[in-house]
C-alpha positions in Angstrom: -4.9 -20.9 15.4 -3.2 -23.2 17.6 -2.4 -27.1 16.4 -5.8 -28.1 18.2 -8.0 -25.8 16.0 -8.7 -23.5 18.8 -7.6 -19.6 19.2 -5.8 -18.3 22.0 -7.8 -16.4 24.6 -6.1 -12.9 23.7 -6.8 -13.6 20.1 -10.6 -14.1 20.7 -10.8 -10.9 22.7 -9.5 -9.2 19.6 -11.1 -11.0 16.8 -14.5 -12.0 18.7 -16.6 -8.9 17.6 -16.7 -8.2 13.7 -17.3 -4.7 14.4 -13.6 -4.7 16.2 -12.2 -6.3 13.1 -13.7 -3.5 10.8 -12.6 -0.7 13.1 -9.2 -2.3 13.1 -9.2 -2.3 9.2 -10.5 1.2 9.0 -7.7 2.4 11.5 -4.8 0.7 9.0 -6.4 2.3 6.2 -6.2 5.8 7.8 -2.7 5.3 9.1 -1.5 4.3 5.8 -3.1 6.8 3.8 -1.5 9.6 6.3 2.0 7.8 5.8 1.6 7.8 2.2 0.5 11.4 1.9 3.5 12.7 4.4 5.9 10.5 2.1 4.2 11.6 -1.2 3.3 15.2 -0.4 5.5 16.0 2.5 2.4 16.8 4.9 0.2 14.6 7.0 -3.5 14.8 6.1 -6.3 15.1 8.7 -10.2 15.5 7.8 -10.4 17.7 11.0 -8.3 20.5 9.5 -10.6 23.7 10.1 -9.3 26.1 7.5 -10.0 25.7 3.7 -7.5 27.2 1.4 -8.9 29.7 -0.9 -10.7 28.3 -3.8 -11.3 25.0 -2.4 -14.3 23.3 -1.1 -12.6 20.7 0.8 -9.4 20.6 2.7 -6.4 18.5 1.5 -7.1 15.5 3.9 -11.0 15.4 3.0 -10.1 15.4 -0.6 -7.7 12.6 0.0 -9.9 10.4 2.1 -13.0 10.9 -0.2 -11.1 10.3 -3.3 -9.8 6.9 -2.0 -13.0 6.0 -0.2 -15.0 6.5 -3.4 -12.3 5.1 -5.9 -14.8 2.8 -7.4 -17.8 4.9 -7.5 -17.4 6.4 -10.9 -18.6 3.1 -12.3 -21.2 2.5 -9.9 -24.4 3.8 -8.1 -25.7 5.7 -6.4 -25.3 8.9 -7.9 -24.3 11.0 -4.9 -21.5 9.1 -4.4 -20.4 9.5 -8.1 -20.7 13.2 -7.4 -18.6 13.0 -4.2 -16.2 11.0 -6.0 -15.8 13.4 -8.8 -15.6 16.5 -6.6 -13.0 14.8 -4.5 -10.9 13.9 -7.6 -11.4 17.7 -8.7 -10.1 18.9 -5.5 -7.1 16.7 -5.2 -5.9 17.6 -8.7 -6.2 21.2 -7.8 -4.2 20.7 -4.8 -1.4 18.8 -6.6 -1.2 21.8 -9.1 -0.7 24.1 -6.3 1.8 21.8 -4.4 3.7 21.4 -8.0 3.7 25.4 -8.5 5.0 26.1 -4.9 7.8 23.1 -5.2 9.1 24.6 -8.6 9.0 28.2 -7.1 11.2 27.0 -4.3 13.5 25.2 -6.5 14.0 28.4 -8.7 14.8 30.3 -5.2 17.2 27.7 -4.4 15.1 26.9 -1.2 15.3 23.5 0.4 12.2 21.0 -0.5 11.0 18.0 0.8 12.7 14.7 -0.5 9.3 13.0 -1.0 7.8 11.3 -4.1 6.1 14.5 -5.4 9.3 16.6 -5.5 11.0 13.4 -7.5 8.4 13.7 -10.0 8.4 17.6 -10.1 12.2 17.4 -10.6 11.8 14.9 -13.4 9.5 17.3 -15.2 12.2 19.8 -15.4 14.4 17.2 -17.1 14.3 16.2 -20.8 11.3 14.1 -20.5 9.2 16.5 -18.8 5.9 15.4 -17.5 2.8 17.7 -18.0 0.9 18.7 -14.9 -2.0 15.9 -16.0 1.0 13.3 -16.2 2.3 14.4 -13.0 -1.3 14.3 -11.2 -1.7 10.8 -12.8 1.6 9.7 -11.7 0.9 10.5 -7.9 -2.5 9.3 -7.6 -1.3 5.7 -9.4 1.5 5.8 -6.5 -0.9 6.5 -4.0 -3.5 4.1 -5.1 -1.3 1.2 -5.5 0.2 1.7 -2.1 -2.8 2.7 -0.1 -5.0 -0.4 0.2 -2.4 -3.0 -0.1 -0.2 -1.7 2.7 -3.2 -1.3 4.9 -4.4 -4.9 4.2 -0.7 -6.0 5.2 -0.8 -4.0 8.2 -4.0 -5.4 9.3 -3.2 -9.0 8.6 0.2 -8.4 10.5 -1.5 -7.2 13.5 -3.9 -9.9 13.6 -1.1 -12.4 13.3 0.9 -11.1 16.0 -2.3 -10.9 18.3 -2.6 -14.6 17.6 1.0 -15.6 18.3 2.2 -13.2 21.3 5.7 -15.2 21.4 6.2 -13.7 18.1 4.8 -10.4 19.1 7.4 -10.4 22.0 10.2 -11.4 19.7 9.7 -8.6 17.3 9.2 -6.2 20.5 12.6 -6.9 21.8 14.2 -6.1 18.8 12.5 -2.7 18.4 13.5 -1.7 21.6 17.0 -2.9 21.4 17.4 -0.8 18.2 15.5 2.4 19.5 17.3 2.2 22.6 16.6 5.5 24.8 15.5 7.3 21.7 11.8 8.4 21.4 11.5 7.9 17.6 13.4 5.5 14.9 15.4 7.1 12.2 15.4 5.8 8.4 18.8 3.9 9.1 17.2 2.0 11.7 14.9 0.2 9.6 17.6 -2.0 8.0 18.3 -3.3 11.6 14.6 -4.5 12.0 15.3 -7.8 10.5 12.8 -9.7 12.7 10.0 -7.2 11.8 10.9 -7.7 8.1 10.5 -11.3 8.6 7.2 -10.8 10.1 6.0 -8.7 7.1 7.2 -10.9 4.6 5.3 -13.9 6.2 2.5 -11.7 6.1 2.8 -11.1 2.4 3.1 -14.8 1.8 0.3 -15.9 3.7 -2.2 -13.2 2.7 -0.9 -11.5 -0.1 -2.8 -8.3 -0.9 -2.8 -8.7 -4.8 -3.7 -12.5 -5.4 -3.7 -12.3 -9.1 -0.7 -10.9 -11.2 -2.0 -10.5 -15.0 1.0 -10.7 -17.5 1.1 -11.2 -21.4 3.9 -13.5 -22.9 6.2 -11.0 -25.1 7.1 -13.7 -27.6 6.8 -17.5 -28.3 8.0 -19.3 -25.1 8.2 -22.6 -23.6 8.1 -23.0 -19.7 8.8 -25.9 -17.8 6.1 -26.9 -15.2 6.6 -29.0 -12.1 3.5 -31.5 -11.6 3.0 -33.5 -8.5 1.0 -36.8 -9.4 0.7 -37.8 -5.8 3.5 -40.4 -6.5 6.3 -38.5 -8.1 6.9 -35.0 -9.3 7.3 -34.7 -13.1 8.3 -31.7 -15.4 6.5 -31.1 -18.5 6.9 -28.3 -21.0 4.1 -25.8 -21.7 4.2 -23.8 -25.0 3.0 -20.1 -24.6 2.4 -18.3 -28.0 3.3 -14.5 -28.2 0.6 -12.3 -26.8 -1.0 -14.9 -24.6 -2.5 -13.9 -21.5 -1.0 -15.2 -18.3 -2.4 -15.0 -14.7 0.0 -15.6 -11.9 -2.1 -17.0 -8.8 -0.1 -15.7 -6.0 -1.7 -17.5 -3.4 -1.2 -20.9 -4.7 2.4 -19.9 -5.4 3.0 -19.1 -1.7 1.6 -22.1 -0.3 3.1 -24.4 -3.0 4.9 -27.1 -0.9 7.2 -27.8 -3.8 8.4 -24.3 -3.9 8.4 -21.6 -6.7 
């Protein structure tokens, strides 16, 4: 939005249709799930996979998509969504058990295995604090669930902000082209050089935090200073928090606080 309260023409083209915005968010959800699945499982899922593995009713990609799409369905109606969610969770757990078995066999044979999240958990399973197959599946699912929607929302808002402010879009693109050079793809080592892109994502997270409320519990009796703005002069007051007191950190207010954290 410009200072006069209007939107640039290119932004109106992007935001002018609610369906386009919905499709935009759906796209970031799909992209994020593929990236996380590749980083977590060493494979990129697709709902268009033609072949079903023996003993499965869904492809790996279909199980991932339906499990995350129906993540809240187990506590809601209609019952058809509940059944679909349960089937997807069962399929996903079966796939993870098969991947786990294949990774452990590969390690025993001395074969190279992908350096992804799933293999890191499998390796920890072989250590002193072994994870059971159920614990392994639970850890992987939590990592995927925690990273999927939050990352997708950040991407969606980031793209919208870049569409609203083309000068910043050009600023980021110049850096990407400079770091990329004549290569077709970025390497892992390039990401530390993309400081402008990181600045854009940090500002996106500040303005549109995907997790607005952060719940905490006081571990012990404590007193914290509170900076209050009375309109005339800021003052500091002490607030006592007893042990086990619930605490809610409001990220949006914190990020927009002109007095700072």
